[in-house]
N, C-alpha and C positions, 0 to 999 in steps of 0.2 A: 663566361659572361663578358660582354664587351664593356670596357671601361669608358669613362668620359673622354679620355685622350684618343681612344680608338675611334669613337664616333667623330670627333673633330677632325681626325686625319683622313678618314675614309669618305666623308661627305664632300662632294664637289659636283660641279655640273657634269652632264652626261657626255659632253663632246670632248673627251680627253683620251690621251694615249699615254700609258706609263712604260718606262723602259728602265731596265736594270742591267748594269754592266759589271760582271764579276771577273776577277783576275786571280792568277796564282801568286798572291801578294806576298810581301815580306812580313812574315808573322811576327817578327820582332818589333817592327815599327809600322803598323798598318796606317796610322794617321799620316805620317810623312809620305808613305808610298802612294796612297790614294790621292793625296794632295797633288803630287807631281803627275799622276795618271790623269786626274781630272783636268789639269791645265793642258796636258797633251791632247786629250779628247776634244776640249773646247777649241783649241787652235786648229785641229784637223777639220772639225765641223765648220768653223768660221771660214776656212779656205774653200770648202766645198759648197757652201751656201751663201757666198758673198753677194750674189745677184738674186738670191731667192727672197721673195716677199712672203712672210708668214702671215697667216690670217689673224691669229690672236697672240699666241705665245711662241717664242723662239725655242730652239733646242738648247737645253741647259741642264747640267748635272751638278749634284752635290754629293758629298761623301756621307755614307751612313754606316752605323755599327762599327766605327773605327776608333771609338774612344770610350770613356767610362759613362757616358750618358745613358739613360734608359734605352735599351735596344729596341729595334723595330721587330715586332712579332707579327708573323703572317701565318694564320691558321695554326696557332700553337707552336710554330717553329721560329726560332731566332735565326733570321737570315744571316748568311756570312757577310763579311765586309764587302761593300759594293758602292758603285756610283749609281745615283738614282735621279731620274728626271720625269716630269710630267708636263705635257703640252696640250693645251686646249686648241683644237683646230676649227671650231666654229662651223661655218658652212662649207669649208673647203676640205673635203676628205683627202685631197692630194697631199696635204701636210702630213697625214698619217703614213702614207706610203713613201714619202720622201724620207721620213725618219727611219723606215725600214731599210731604205737604200743606204742611209748614213751608217746604220748599225752593221750592215753587211760589209761596207767598206772598212769600218773600224776594226771589226774582227778579222778581216783579211790582212790589214796592214799593220796591226799592233799584235804581236805574238801573245798568246795565252788568254785573250779576251773571250768571254762567253757572254752573249747578250740574250735577254728575254724581253719581249715586248707584248703588251696586252692592252685592250681597251675595254669599254663597257660590255662588249660581247664576249670577253675572255680571250682565248687564244685565236685571234682573228686570222692568223696566218693559215690555220687549218680550214677556215671558211673559204678562203680563196682556192684551196686545193681540195675542196670537198668531194669532187668526183673521183679522187684517187686515194682516199683514205682507207685504211684496213677496216674490217667489219667491227672490230672491238672499239674503234674510236668513237667516243661520245663526249659531249661537253664536260660531263662530270669526271670521266676517267682521264681525259687529256689535260686537265688542269696541272700546270707545272711540269709538263712533259715536252714542251716545245721550246727550242733554243736556237740561237744562231752562233755557229762556231766556224772559224776559218772561212767565212764568207758563204757558208752553206747552212741549210736547215737541218736540225737534228731533232728526232722524236724518240723519246725513251720508250721502248716497247713495254707493253703491259705484261706483267707476270701473273701467272695463274692464281697464286696464293694471295695476291694483294692488288688493290685497285687504286690506291693513293700513293703518292711519292712526295718526298721532301726535296727542296731545292738543293741542299747540300749533297744529297744522295745522287740527284740527277747530274750535277756538275762533276762528281767523281766518275760516273759512268761515261760521260762524254770525253773527259780527259784521258781516261785509261782504256777505253774501248770505242773509239770514234767510228770504226768501220761497222759496228753493230747499230749504233744510234743514228747514223746518217740516213736521212729520209730518201726514199726511192727517187729515181730520176724524174718521174712524172710530177711528183710534188715539187722537186727543185725547179722544174721547168715552169710550173704554174706561178710560183713566187717570182722567179726571174723575169718572166714575161710581164708581170705586173709593174715591176720597177725598171723595166728596160727603157733605155734612152737617156737616163741621167748620166752625166750632168748637162749634156746638150739640151735635154728636154726642158730645162729651166727657162731658156729663152723662148721656147715655143709656148710656154704657159703664161707669158707676159703679154700685155697689150699697152701700146703707147697711143695716146690721143692728145688733142689740144683742148685746153680749158681756159676760160676767162675767169681768173681768180684774183682776189686781193693780193697786192704785192707781197704782203707778209706771208701768205700761204705759199706763194711761189718760192720765196726765200727758204722757208722751212723745208719744203720738198726737195729743193736743190741741195741743201745741207744734209738732210737725212731722208732719202726716198722711202724708207720703211715706215715713216709716219703716215703714209697713205692708208695703211690697213686700219689702224685704230680710228682714223677720221671717218672712213667709209662706214665702219661698224657703228660708230657713235651716231651717225646720221640715220642709218637704216634701222637702228633700234631705239630711236628717239621716243620720248613720251611728252605729255603736255608740259611738264616742268622744263624739259629741254627746249621746247618751242618758245618759251618766254625769253630764253637767252638768244634765240635766233631772231626774235623781233627787235632786240636791242643792238646786237652786233657791235659790242663795245671794242673788241680787240681786232676784228677783221671787217672794217667798214667797206662798203662797195665802191667808195669814191676813188680808191687807189687801184682799181682792177687793171690787170695786164693779161695779155695772151701768152701762155707758156705751154710747154709740152710736159705732160705728167705720165708716169709709168706705174702700172699696177698689174696685179694678176688678173687673169680672165674672169675668175670667180668674183673679184671685187668690182670689176667693170660691169659684169652682168647685174650684180646687186644694185649698183649705183643707177644703172639705166632703167631698171624695172621698178624703182621706187618713185612714184609720182609725187611731185612737190610743186606747189604754187606759192611763191614768196609773197610776203606782205609788201605792197607797194610803198607803204609809209616808211619802210626801212631804206628805200632808195634802190631796191632791186627792180630791174625792168627787163623782161624777157622779149626777144624778137618773136615774130610770128613763127609758128611751127614749121611752115614750109620754107623758112629762111635757112640758108646754108650755115649761118652762125648760131642757129638755135641750139644744136647739140653742145657746142663748146660753152655757151652761156649757161645752159642747164646744168652741166657737169660742174662748172665753176661755182655756181650757187650752192650746190649740194656739198661740195668739198669745203667751202667756206663755213657753212653751217656745222659740218662735222667738227672742224677745228674749234669753232666757237663753243660747241657743246663740251669738248674735252677741257678747255680752259675753265669754263663755268663750273664744271664738276670739281676741278681742282680747287677753285676758290671756296667752294662749300666745304671741302675736306680740310682746308686750312684751320678751321675751328675744331677739327677732330670730331665732327658730327657725323657718326656712321649712319644715323637714321635716314639720311638722304643719299647714302652710298648704294648704288644699284647692286654692286657686287656683294656688299654685306647683306642686303635684303634678300638676294637670291640664296646666299649661303645660309641665312637664318631660316628661310623657308625650307631648305633641304634638311636642316637640323630638325625642324618640326615634323617633317614627313618621316624622318627616321626615328621619331619618338624620343629625341634627345631631352626634351623638357618634361618628360614623364607625366604629361597631362596636368602639369601644375598651372594654377591660375596666373595669368600674366600680371605682373606687379607684385606678386607674393615674394617672400624672402627667398625661398628656394628657387623660384623662376629667375629672380634678379641675379642670384649668385651664379647660376648656370649661364645666363646671358652675358655677364661680365667676363667669365672665363672664355666664352666663345669669342667675344670681341677682342680680348687680348691675343688669342691664338690667330684670329683673322688678321690683326695688325702685324703680327710677327712673321706671317708667311705671305710673301709677295705673290705666290702662285695663285692665290685666290682673289687678288685685288688688282684692278687695273688703274688704281690711283696714281702710280708713278708716271704714267704716260702724260696725264694732264699737267703734272708738275714739270716734267721735262719740256713740254711744249712752251709753257709759260717762261721757264728759265731761258730757253733758246730765243724766244721772242724778245726778251729784255736785252739780250746780248748781241743779237744779229744786227748788222747794218744792211738796211734794205735800199738797194739802188733802183729806184723806180724808173728813172730816166734810161738807165742802161737796159732794163728789162723791156722798155717800150721800143728801144732801137733794135733789140734782138727779135722782135715780133716779125720783122720782114724776112728773116732767114729760118723760120721754123719749118721743119720737114712736115710733109702731110701725115695725117693720122693713119694708123694701121687699119686695114680692112677688117670690119667686124662681121663679115658674112658667116663666120664660124658660129655665130649665135643662132643661125637658122639651119635647120636640118630637114631634109626631105624624108619621106617614108622609106624610099629605097635605101638612102644612106643609113637610116636607123636600122633597117633589116640587116644591112651589111655589117654594121657595127656589132649588133647582137649576135650575128652568125660567127663573126671572128672572136667575139668575147666568150660565147657559150657553146659554140660549135653547132653543127647541123647534122647530127648523126641519124636523125629519123628520116627515112625515105618518104617521098610524097605518096599518099595513099590514093589509089584509083577509086572511081565511083563504084566499080563492081566489088571492091573489097570491103566497103563500109558495111554492107548487109551482113557479111560473114563476121565482122568484128562485133556487130550488134548482137547477133545470135549467140556468139561465144560469151559475150558479157552477160546476157540475160540468163544463160544456162549456168553461170558461175554462182556458187553458193556464197552469200555474203556472210561476213563475220558480225560479231556483236557491235563493232564500231562502224558498221556500214559496208557498202559494196566497194570492192576494189577491183582494179583491172586484173584479170587472171594472168598469172605469169605463164609464158610459153617458152619452149625451147627454140632452137634454131630452125626446126621444121614446122613451127607453129602449133605444136601439140601442147595443150595446157598442162602445167605442172601441178595445179591444185585440183582436188577432187571436184567432180561435177555431181549433179543430182543423180542418184541411183547408183553411184560408184561406192562400193563397200570399202570401208576402212578396216584396219586391223582392230579387232575388238579390244585388244589390250590397251589401245590408245584411248578408247572411250570409257574404259572402266576406271573406277577410282583406285588409286594405288594404295592410299592409306586413309581409312575412315577418320582417323584422328586429325587429319589435316583440313577437314571441313571442305574437301573438294567436291564439286558437283559432277555426277556422272551424266553425260549428255549423249543420247543416241541420235545422231544427226539424221540418219536415214529414216528412222521412225517419225521424227519430228517433221521432216519434209513430206513424208507420205500423209501424215495427219493434216497438214496445212493444205496439201493438194486435194485431199478428200473434201475438205471444207469448201474449197473453191469450186470443186466439181459437184457440190451438193450430194456427195455420196455418203452413205451410212457405213461406218466401219463394221467389219464382221464381228460377231460375238466371239468372245474368247473363253466362255464358261466351260466349253468342253475340254479346253486345254488344262484348266484348273482341276476339272473333275478327274482327268487322267492321272494327275499327280496325287490327288487325295484318295481316289477310288470311290466306287459306289457302295455304300454300306448296305442298302436294302432296296427292295422293289418300291416301297412307299416313297423313299427319297427320290427315286427316278420319276415316279408319277407326279410328285409335287414340283419337281424341276420342270417337267413337261408342261404342266399347267401354268407355272410361272412364266415360262418362256413364251407360251401362246398369248398370255395377257400382255407381256412386254412387247411382243411383235405387233399385236393389235394396236397398242397405244402408240408405238412408233409409226406404224402405217398411218394412223390417224393424224399424228403430228406432221409427218412428211407430206401427206396429202394436203393438209391445211397450208403448210409452208409453200408447197409447190403451187397451190392454187393462188395464194397471195402473190407469189413471184410471177405467175402467168398473167395475173391482172396488171401488174406493173409493166411487164413486157408488152402486153397488148396495148396498153395506154401509150407506151413509148413509141410503138410502131405506128399508132394512129397519128401521133403528133409529128413524127418524122416523115410520114407519107405526104404531108402537106408542104414539105420543103424539098429543095433540090440537093440536099446533102448527100444522098445516096449516089448521085451522079458524079460527085467530086472525087470518089475513090477510084483508083486503078483496079481493074478486074483482070482475072486470068481465066483461061478456058477450064471448064469443069471436067478435066480428064479423069476417067475412072469413076465418075460420080453420076453418070446418066441413069443408072438403075435406081440409086437412092433418091434422086430428085426428078424422076420421070414425070411427076405430076406438075412440076414447074417448068414451063416451056423455055423461059428466058433466063434461067438461073446461071449467074456468073459469080463465083466466089471472089471475095476481096483479096487482092494481093497484098498481104500485110507487110512483107519486106519492101516492096516497091513504094508503098505509101509512106512507110517510116523513112525511107531514103529520100523521097521527094520532100517531105516536111523538114527534114534535117538540112538539106541543101538550101531550101528556101530561107530557113532561119539563118544559116551561115551567110548567105548573100545579103540578107538584111542587116547583118552586123557590120558590114563594110570594113572588115579587118579588125574590128574592136572585139571586146569581150562580149559574150552572150551565151545563151543556153546551148547552142550547138557545140561551140568550142569547149565550153565547160563540161559538157557530157562526153565528147569524144576524146578530149585531151588526155584525161587520166587513163583512157582505154588504149592509148598509144596510136591513135588515128590522127594523122596530120592532114588537114584540109587546105594547106597552103597552095594557092594557085587555082583552086576549083572555082573561086568567084569570077575568074576571067574566062572560064570555059563555057 
């Protein structure tokens, strides 16, 4: 059963990535060893990410399980001593993969390191390489089996007798038998291609633009460019309470605005641009017309100024140690409620207050859950910075032009190319003549209890699953053990019964088969059975006649209604080859071409989709039919 501390440690926002770094440490003094190792890791990461702008949290590690404090327990296992870190990446998933790149480099450059990285989806490295995983790999089985060692991905193979593994056992297998745990080259390639391009890729992910901002904002960003991220996040996630601060603008008034160049990640730039904001004119903000070349710089400047104002205003609230207005605390408290931390206690009760007080103490003690230090940092820097407004105004004339932001727009052809490079294009285009064959194969396939699936075929196109009428081994249909409450299901008999119902056919009587097994005891029994059968046959004939009569009435009525329409002319017909004798009384009989009509309707539906999702692609996609390019034919 989870303790109160377990709940407090495990509850956090969903946009996080956790990383664990293990080493063959000095067992005599792990505290000192991991202290030095942590500093070495921090220095290496700082050098590799000096130009990187993190969305929310930077890469940071702490030592765990290296002293006499209560150990960290993970699924009833005390983890070995290690370095631990958690980073919230917000809207920028690239932060997560940059951390993977950093871990690969750390394990490659520092001997003996083994890293593990997970997020809310678990072992997300395997998700990236899902096309190349072994059959036994599933989210439950693969937990604690994926690691990074010597710059490569290692997967602990599953053993037949067990499906779970502990971290200590996995580390031992990797260190002493790495050739067995090393993942195949296809998996290595999938992960390598995802982080390919770093560290040069850092510059490609940045965007520089000009912004008309208060001089204090320009000074802050010049002193610490990474402050752009919390400012943009604060503005984009603002609420009515934050907007009150934006109407006052006590710390960043618009009168001191200057034009300067700001640098941010592409993700932050896109967020800032797509958040519409009209400032209150009473605060002194005035925007030029939207067709003005200065509009973009003025708009970005106002949004950045509001973001910094919100950060400082939140810090002023926290000076009184009032967590009730702390957004981070409110989100954390809501997560605790969702996890059942308060045990359905009434708010304000003694038990509720005690748990809430303990949660507040834990929240204040762990900076990873709180963004409050950012506002305090901004305020402290603002009080100590010397803002040279005149010098900034002189520098306006030598500003470089902003970067081209055409990367924000993408054509459908470029998107198709990206998707093809990302996920591959292994399926060949299907010709029009092949669609009918696929449809027939799909319709003849026997669906399972969970619905219809595309029948598997071999390289020659032969279905690998049984079709209707194909007999299976009886031993597969019979119950192995009656005590296991298994159901014996005769697929062939069930299919025939359903087909008889659809064809309005009456199944043959099976009394004679039963009589053969039991034997006829006497002539009288035979006479009685004869009479009983005749009565049953007459009753059935009466019921069938009545049912067919009602059906014929419906069919006749339907024919009369359809005869007044032109629907019959809309179907494609085919010559009645071999049917002249059967339909000699109908001079102009032409049977409907079912395959051609189905093909026509599917193609018309696909063209109407205009490349989007729709019934045609949803129907044919799971069947392995690719209609790409047919809309142009």
